[in-house]
C-alpha positions, -999 to +999 in steps of 0.1 A: +451+065-177+483+042-178+480+006-189+479-019-161+481-057-167+472-080-135+478-114-139+493-148-126+526-163-132+537-200-124+568-215-110+559-249-109+531-253-084+537-215-071+511-189-082+528-154-083+505-125-086+518-095-103+507-060-114+526-045-145+520-008-153+528+014-186+540+006-218+553-028-224+578-015-252+597+006-223+625-010-203+611-033-179+617-025-140+608-053-113+603-041-078+609-070-052+595-067-017+608-072+016+598-096+045+562-100+049+554-070+023+529-072-001+531-056-036+511-025-024+541-013-006+549+003-036+524+030-037+505+044-071+528+076-065+559+055-066+549+035-095+536+063-116+574+082-107+592+053-124+565+049-151+565+085-162+603+085-164+602+057-191+600+024-172+575-004-176+566-009-138+564-045-125+552-055-092+549-086-077+537-104-042+563-127-035+553-163-022+535-164+011+522-128+009+497-111-008+477-128-036+504-152-041+504-191-031+510-199+005+530-227+020+511-252+035+515-266+070+529-248+104+555-224+102+587-224+126+583-204+157+591-165+148+607-159+181+629-192+176+638-179+142+645-143+151+667-157+183+686-178+155+688-149+132+704-125+159+729-150+167+744-168+141+717-172+113+721-209+117+687-228+107+696-253+135+665-279+135+643-261+111+633-273+078+628-245+052+601-249+024+622-229-001+652-206-001+660-173-023+673-193-051+633-202-054+622-170-047+644-157-075+632-182-098+596-168-090+610-134-105+618-149-136+584-166-139+567-136-137+590-120-162+583-150-185+546-147-180+552-108-191+575-119-221+602-097-202+637-110-215+657-087-194+646-063-167+664-039-142+657-054-108+653-032-075+648-050-045+645-039-006+654-060+025+647-093+016+640-083-019+676-069-018+688-106-011+665-118-038+680-094-065+713-104-056+702-140-060+691-131-097+723-114-103+743-147-094+720-171-109+701-155-137+724-127-151+714-131-185+679-118-174+691-087-158+697-051-173+709-036-136+703-049-100+696-025-071+701-038-037+682-017-011+687-018+029+698-053+025+729-073+033+755-103+021+739-130+043+772-132+063+767-137+100+778-106+122+771-081+089+742-061+091+729-071+123+698-058+138+694-043+167+676-063+197+647-040+197+644-040+160+646-079+158+620-081+184+595-059+163+595-088+137+569-108+158+538-098+150+516-092+181+478-089+183+446-113+172+426-084+157+427-058+127+433-029+155+461-046+174+478-061+147+482-027+126+491-007+162+519-034+164+530-032+126+529+005+132+549+005+163+574-019+141+579+009+116+583+034+144+614+014+155+629+006+120+622+038+103+645+069+101+639+105+107+614+112+081+589+088+097+553+095+095+529+079+117+498+084+096+516+074+066+528+041+081+493+035+097+475+039+063+499+013+045+495-013+075+458-008+071+457-015+033+481-044+041+459-058+068+430-058+049+442-072+014+456-103+031+466-107+067+492-139+066+516-134+098+527-173+091+540-159+058+568-139+077+581-171+093+587-190+059+603-163+043+628-155+074+638-193+071+641-190+035+665-163+040+688-181+069+686-211+047+702-194+018+734-186+038+760-163+029+765-150-006+802-138+001+817-163-023+793-156-051+791-120-049+823-109-062+816-127-096+786-108-102+789-087-136+754-071-137+757-033-131+748-026-095+738+000-071+737-005-031+712+021-013+710+020+024+700+041+050+724+053+078+697+050+105+686+016+094+685-008+127+667-037+113+697-043+087+727-019+100+744+000+073+775-021+074+751-047+056+751-023+026+786-015+026+798-049+025+777-057-002+789-030-025+826-038-015+821-074-027+801-066-062+827-052-087+817-019-098+789-013-074+781+020-064+770+027-026+745+054-017+739+061+018+711+081+025+717+101+059+676+104+069+667+067+058+660+039+078+643+004+071+620+025+049+614+045+017+599+075+030+584+096+003+604+127+008+633+107-006+614+094-036+632+119-061+663+108-046+656+071-053+646+077-089+675+099-097+698+072-081+682+047-104+684+065-135+722+073-130+728+034-125+706+029-157+727+053-178+756+035-167+741+003-177+735+012-211 
């Protein structure tokens, strides 16, 4: 059985739960999750694919999800945040507890806890924004950066469809209702390879491990408070790949296109059947895409 290292990293007062799988002498690959998503969203089969390809696979719970630290106090109203996100992404009268720079520093703390000097970073959705921020603020710690179904932070780019944005609000007060709501959201966000039973199993596991809907509000506010990366992305020197789904309705494909256009030398990969998801039938393609980036980075 492959070695697995479970632990807690600390960025000042924030605790970050992580799981590292494989041989620590292999090149490190850090996967960073999206809004409200826990490390278990990267399933065992996903981990084994990359581990068996020769990488030391690191997963982490971002702050405000899973087993990592939670922000105290009442979060801003999610509906109000979504309304602002859909219009101009301004923070208006909201007060953010942290921003993407803090979440990027969380990633560095996990790397430090594992004695990883440099890592490949693969981030999806909000995780892609965190990966971009790592490439801006901590380029010396990265081997490569893959930003997946993400965007630049610029207003008017990578917009959500109204239906998709509305699905960000968690509905329900018990396990069944919450899971049904989350599955319905995946149905709207996903591409043509959507699998209902697969989505339900993911959402049931997420609820049972840690149901914390307030975290999604804090994380969305962190995204909005961070603003646009349009001025910084052209200065990124980290070898970069931008992956997006043509059917993505939560962060539409122009978000990926704009990101790739700004980062010098970035390769843009668009999967026609992909929405705002990473469906299992495409896993071998994601691995092949990543291996191509690694070869270029080396």
